[in-house]
C-alpha positions as CSV (number, residue, x, y, z in Angstrom):
1,V,14.5,-6.8,0.5
2,Q,14.2,-3.6,2.4
3,L,11.0,-1.6,1.9
4,Q,10.5,2.1,2.5
5,A,7.1,3.8,2.1
6,S,6.8,7.5,1.4
7,G,4.4,10.1,0.1
8,G,2.1,10.6,3.0
9,G,0.9,13.9,4.2
10,L,-2.1,16.1,5.1
11,V,-4.8,16.5,2.6
12,Q,-8.4,17.7,2.6
13,A,-11.3,15.3,2.0
14,G,-11.8,14.8,-1.7
15,G,-8.1,15.3,-2.4
16,S,-5.4,12.9,-3.7
17,L,-2.1,11.5,-2.6
18,R,0.3,9.1,-4.2
19,L,2.3,6.8,-2.0
20,S,5.4,5.0,-3.1
21,C,7.1,1.9,-1.8
22,A,10.8,1.6,-2.7
23,A,12.6,-1.7,-2.5
24,S,16.3,-2.3,-2.1
25,G,18.7,-5.1,-1.4
26,G,17.0,-8.0,-3.2
27,T,14.9,-9.3,-6.0
28,F,11.8,-7.2,-5.8
29,S,10.0,-8.6,-8.8
30,I,9.4,-12.1,-7.3
31,S,7.0,-10.9,-4.6
32,V,3.4,-10.0,-4.4
33,L,3.2,-6.6,-2.6
34,G,0.4,-5.3,-0.5
35,W,-0.5,-2.0,1.1
36,F,-2.0,-2.0,4.6
37,R,-3.2,0.9,6.8
38,Q,-3.6,1.4,10.5
39,A,-5.9,4.0,11.9
40,P,-5.3,5.3,15.4
41,G,-6.6,2.7,17.9
42,K,-7.5,0.2,15.3
43,E,-5.9,-2.9,13.8
44,R,-3.9,-2.9,10.7
45,E,-6.1,-3.6,7.7
46,F,-5.6,-4.6,4.1
47,A,-5.9,-1.9,1.4
48,A,-4.5,-3.3,-1.9
49,A,-2.2,-5.9,-3.4
50,I,-0.6,-6.4,-6.7
51,S,0.9,-9.4,-8.4
52,R,4.6,-10.0,-9.1
53,G,4.3,-8.8,-12.7
54,G,1.5,-6.3,-12.2
55,G,-1.0,-8.4,-14.1
56,W,-3.6,-8.4,-11.3
57,S,-4.5,-6.2,-8.4
58,H,-6.9,-6.7,-5.5
59,Y,-8.6,-4.1,-3.3
60,A,-10.4,-3.8,-0.1
61,D,-14.1,-2.9,-0.6
62,S,-13.5,0.3,1.3
63,V,-11.0,1.7,-1.3
64,K,-12.2,0.0,-4.5
65,G,-12.8,2.6,-7.2
66,R,-10.7,5.2,-5.4
67,F,-7.3,3.7,-5.0
68,T,-5.1,2.3,-7.7
69,I,-2.0,0.1,-7.1
70,S,0.8,-0.2,-9.7
71,R,4.3,-1.3,-9.8
72,D,7.5,-0.7,-11.8
73,N,9.8,-3.6,-11.3
74,G,12.5,-1.9,-13.3
75,K,12.6,0.9,-10.7
76,N,11.8,-1.4,-7.8
77,T,8.8,0.6,-6.8
78,V,5.1,0.1,-6.1
79,S,2.7,3.1,-6.0
80,L,-0.7,3.6,-4.4
81,Q,-2.6,6.4,-6.0
82,M,-5.3,7.5,-3.6
83,N,-8.2,9.7,-5.0
84,S,-11.4,11.0,-3.4
85,L,-9.8,10.7,0.0
86,K,-12.1,10.5,3.1
87,P,-11.3,11.2,6.7
88,E,-11.7,7.5,7.4
89,D,-8.6,6.9,5.1
90,T,-6.5,8.5,7.8
91,G,-3.8,6.3,9.2
92,I,-0.3,4.9,8.8
93,Y,0.2,3.2,5.5
94,Y,2.6,0.3,5.2
95,C,3.9,-1.7,2.3
96,A,4.8,-5.3,2.7
97,T,5.7,-8.4,0.6
98,T,4.4,-11.9,0.9
99,P,5.8,-15.2,-0.4
100,R,2.3,-16.2,-1.4
101,P,1.8,-16.0,-5.2
102,Y,-1.8,-14.8,-4.9
103,A,-3.7,-12.0,-3.2
104,V,-3.7,-12.3,0.5
105,T,-5.4,-9.8,2.8
106,T,-4.2,-10.8,6.3
107,T,-1.2,-9.3,8.0
108,R,0.1,-12.8,9.0
109,D,0.6,-13.7,5.4
110,Y,3.1,-10.9,4.9
111,D,6.6,-11.4,6.2
112,N,8.5,-8.3,5.2
113,W,7.3,-4.9,6.2
114,G,8.5,-1.4,5.5
115,Q,8.2,1.6,7.8
116,G,5.0,3.4,7.4
117,T,4.0,6.7,6.0
118,E,1.3,8.8,7.6
119,V,-1.7,10.0,5.8
120,T,-4.1,12.5,7.4
121,V,-7.4,13.5,5.7
122,S,-9.1,16.4,7.1
123,S,-12.9,17.0,6.8
């Protein structure tokens, strides 16, 4: 499965963005999908994950209550709605799939990564 993230851009603090991860070339619905982000000079960190069928989602404390992950297996897409954005949300956002059937938050548990999309939040 090939993954492609899109939807990044420049937004002012307090604003919103909606990221999308489009999958092609495989059976998308069998994978848990996660969103990670990487700020300049920092390690990639977990942001959110969603189950195969969308029945559960899991968030990092830093985005809980502001970000919402959702998926449409019929369209092979997963979205990340980001509200109340803060300058510290700035970074490259990546989507990835894991063969684990549960929420995992470490990069080593994800084996298929898409190209990132850049998010910049100005103060």
